N, CA and C atoms as an extended XYZ file, in Angstrom:
78
Properties=species:S:1:pos:R:3:atomname:S:1:resname:S:1:resid:I:1 pbc="F F F"
N        -1.250       42.841       71.022 N   MET     1
C        -0.677       42.982       69.504 CA  MET     1
C         0.873       42.900       69.514 C   MET     1
N         1.363       42.135       68.746 N   SER     2
C         2.748       42.069       68.632 CA  SER     2
C         3.335       43.127       67.917 C   SER     2
N         4.768       43.519       68.199 N   PRO     3
C         5.422       44.488       67.375 CA  PRO     3
C         5.413       44.290       66.004 C   PRO     3
N         5.433       43.030       65.334 N   LYS     4
C         5.355       42.780       64.050 CA  LYS     4
C         3.990       43.133       63.580 C   LYS     4
N         2.860       42.820       64.146 N   GLU     5
C         1.540       43.147       63.696 CA  GLU     5
C         1.390       44.601       63.850 C   GLU     5
N         1.945       45.371       64.820 N   GLN     6
C         1.778       46.721       64.753 CA  GLN     6
C         2.423       47.457       63.614 C   GLN     6
N         3.695       46.717       63.258 N   GLY     7
C         4.522       47.385       62.138 CA  GLY     7
C         3.749       47.229       60.833 C   GLY     7
N         3.154       45.945       60.709 N   VAL     8
C         2.354       45.769       59.399 CA  VAL     8
C         1.282       46.796       59.286 C   VAL     8
N         0.443       47.081       60.352 N   GLN     9
C        -0.360       48.010       60.328 CA  GLN     9
C        -0.151       49.541       60.006 C   GLN     9
N         1.086       49.784       60.613 N   ILE    10
C         1.740       51.093       60.335 CA  ILE    10
C         1.989       51.220       58.757 C   ILE    10
N         2.639       50.258       58.285 N   ILE    11
C         3.154       50.324       56.983 CA  ILE    11
C         1.827       50.273       56.072 C   ILE    11
N         0.879       49.523       56.357 N   SER    12
C        -0.376       49.450       55.494 CA  SER    12
C        -1.013       50.828       55.405 C   SER    12
N        -1.076       51.426       56.740 N   ALA    13
C        -1.809       52.842       56.744 CA  ALA    13
C        -1.010       53.767       55.920 C   ALA    13
N         0.306       53.828       56.012 N   TYR    14
C         1.227       54.549       55.256 CA  TYR    14
C         1.110       54.416       53.736 C   TYR    14
N         1.089       53.076       53.419 N   ASP    15
C         0.942       52.841       52.034 CA  ASP    15
C        -0.259       53.322       51.493 C   ASP    15
N        -1.469       53.254       52.360 N   GLN    16
C        -2.760       53.496       51.786 CA  GLN    16
C        -2.612       55.171       51.566 C   GLN    16
N        -2.078       55.860       52.625 N   GLY    17
C        -2.115       57.269       52.580 CA  GLY    17
C        -1.343       57.852       51.474 C   GLY    17
N        -0.034       57.082       51.215 N   PHE    18
C         0.739       57.511       49.946 CA  PHE    18
C         0.015       57.376       48.608 C   PHE    18
N        -0.733       56.427       48.430 N   LYS    19
C        -1.396       56.056       47.366 CA  LYS    19
C        -2.481       57.185       47.213 C   LYS    19
N        -3.204       57.198       48.303 N   SER    20
C        -4.288       58.320       48.378 CA  SER    20
C        -3.897       59.738       47.879 C   SER    20
N        -2.659       60.134       48.564 N   THR    21
C        -2.074       61.465       48.181 CA  THR    21
C        -1.710       61.568       46.772 C   THR    21
N        -1.309       60.532       46.153 N   ASN    22
C        -0.944       60.596       44.768 CA  ASN    22
C        -2.024       60.157       43.810 C   ASN    22
N        -3.286       60.060       44.343 N   GLY    23
C        -4.385       59.764       43.343 CA  GLY    23
C        -4.264       58.409       42.796 C   GLY    23
N        -3.657       57.252       43.264 N   LEU    24
C        -3.494       56.190       42.843 CA  LEU    24
C        -4.488       55.125       43.501 C   LEU    24
N        -4.976       54.074       42.712 N   ASP    25
C        -5.762       53.103       43.315 CA  ASP    25
C        -4.926       52.313       44.375 C   ASP    25
N        -5.729       51.911       45.494 N   ALA    26
C        -5.035       51.190       46.531 CA  ALA    26
C        -5.064       49.744       46.127 C   ALA    26
């Protein structure tokens, strides 16, 4: 896995967690 791919996965997971925490639809 390239650093770029890893970064995208981290951002995606953070974004999903942020929306989930705020009760927003993904």
